N, C-alpha and C positions, 0 to 999 in steps of 0.2 A: 553432259553438256548443259542440260536444263538446270541442274543444281549449280553449276558454275555461273550461269546467267543470274540466278537469284542472289548468289553471293556478291557478284559485281554490283547489282542494283542496291543491295543492302549497304555495301561499302560506299557507293556513290552517294546514297542518301545520307549516310552518316557523315561523309566528308563535307557536305554542304550544310549540315546542321538540321536535316529533316528528321523528325521522329518517325520511326518505321515500326509497323506492326504486322503481324500475320493475320490475314483475314480468316475468320472462323468458317470452316467448311459447313455448308448448310445441307439439310436433308431436303431432297427434291420432292416435289409432289407430282402432279400430272404433267409437269413441263419437261421432265427428263432427269438425268443424273445430276448430282450436285457438282458445282464448279470445282476445279482443282484449287489447292491452297496457293494463294498468290501473295507476294510481298507488295505492300503498297504504302505510300506515305500517309501519315495521319494529317488531314487537312486542318488548317486553322479555323477557329470559330469565325463565322462571318462578321460578328461584332468586333472582334479583334482586328480583322482585316480592314474594316472601315475605320477603325480607330487609327491604324497605321497609315493607310492611304485612302483618302475619301473616294467612295464609289466602288472600291474593290469588293467589299462584302455584298453590295447590291449586284454586281456582275456575277459573283459566285452563286447567288441565290436565283439567278435567272432574270433579274430585273435590269435588263441591259440599257433601257432608255434612261432610267434613273441613275444607274451607275455611271453611264457615260456623261450624263449631265453634271453630276457631282464632280467627277474626275476632271473633266475639261474645264468646268467653271472654277474649281479650286486652283488648278495649275495655271489657268489663264490669269486669275487674279494675282497669284504669286509672281508670275512673269511680269505683269503690269506693275506690281509693286517694285520689283527689281529695276525695271526700266525707269520708273519715276525716281527711284533713289539714285541711279546713275546720272540722270539729268539734273537732279538737285545738286549732286556733288560737282558736276561740271559748271552749273550756274554759280555755285559758291566760289569755285576757283576763279571764275571771271569777276566775281564781286571783289575778291581779295586783290586782284591785279588791275582793277579799274583805275583809269587815269583821271577821270573827272567825277565830281560828286553826282551828277545826273546819271552817269552810267552805273555808279555804285548803287544808287537807289533802285534803278531798274533791275539790276542783277540780283539785288537783295530780295525784291518782290518776287522775282522769278524763282529764286531759291525757296522762298516760303510757299509759293504756289505748288511747286513740285513736292515739297515736304508734306503738304496737305493731301495731295494725290496719293503719295506713298502710304500715309496713315489710313486713308480711306480704303485703298485696295487691300492693305494688310488686315484691317478690321473686317472687311467684307469676306476675305478668305477665312478668317477665324469663325465668323458667323456661319458661313457655308459649311465649314467642317463640323460645327456643333449641330446644325440641322441634319447633316449626313449621319452623325452618330445617333441622334434621336430617331431618324427615319429607320435605320437598320434595327435599332432596338425594338421599336414598336411593331415593325413589319415581321420580325422573327417570331413573335408570339403567334401571329396568324399562320406562319409556315409550320410551326410546331404542332398546332392543332390539325392542320391539313395532313401532316405526316402521321399523326395518331389515327386519323380516319383511314388513311391508306393502309397502314399496318393492320388495323382491325379488319378491314375488308380482305386483305391477303390471308390473314389467319383464318377467317371464316371460310374462305374459298378452299383452303388446304386442310381444314378440319383440325387445326391446332387449337388447344384449349386457351393458351395465353397469347395474346397478340404480340407481346414483347419478348417472347422466348427466342433464343438464338436458333432454334430448329425450325423457324417459319420459312416459307418459300422465299 
């Protein structure tokens, strides 16, 4: 039954395009026996996640406030850009069907105003995306150094010679 469940998880992961790997069984130390072999998806690098969806990498690394701010800000600006584009299109339709020159001038100015809003929102979303990518890139270096310290501490605690060997706790 357990082997069938592993096969189903492997097939489901492959069906949706996830890379699947077998976790290395580790030698336990004072904490108890090693965990059983488990199939698990290989996660995307947080930098790639933030490159695809702003804030996703920050959320994955535990920076929920930054991740939420980047994600909500980016999608809010994109939504505002879409709304401004729709309003500009509607104003342009009114401009084309205006029956007096005064209305045509008013609708043309309205169209240009919404076009400027749309460009501003789109540019701001692009700038926020770039700041998001820079943030995850520079914050990942700090995380990598912290992880090396944690692995070194665990190796020292378990008496393993190399902190990066697969046989650590």
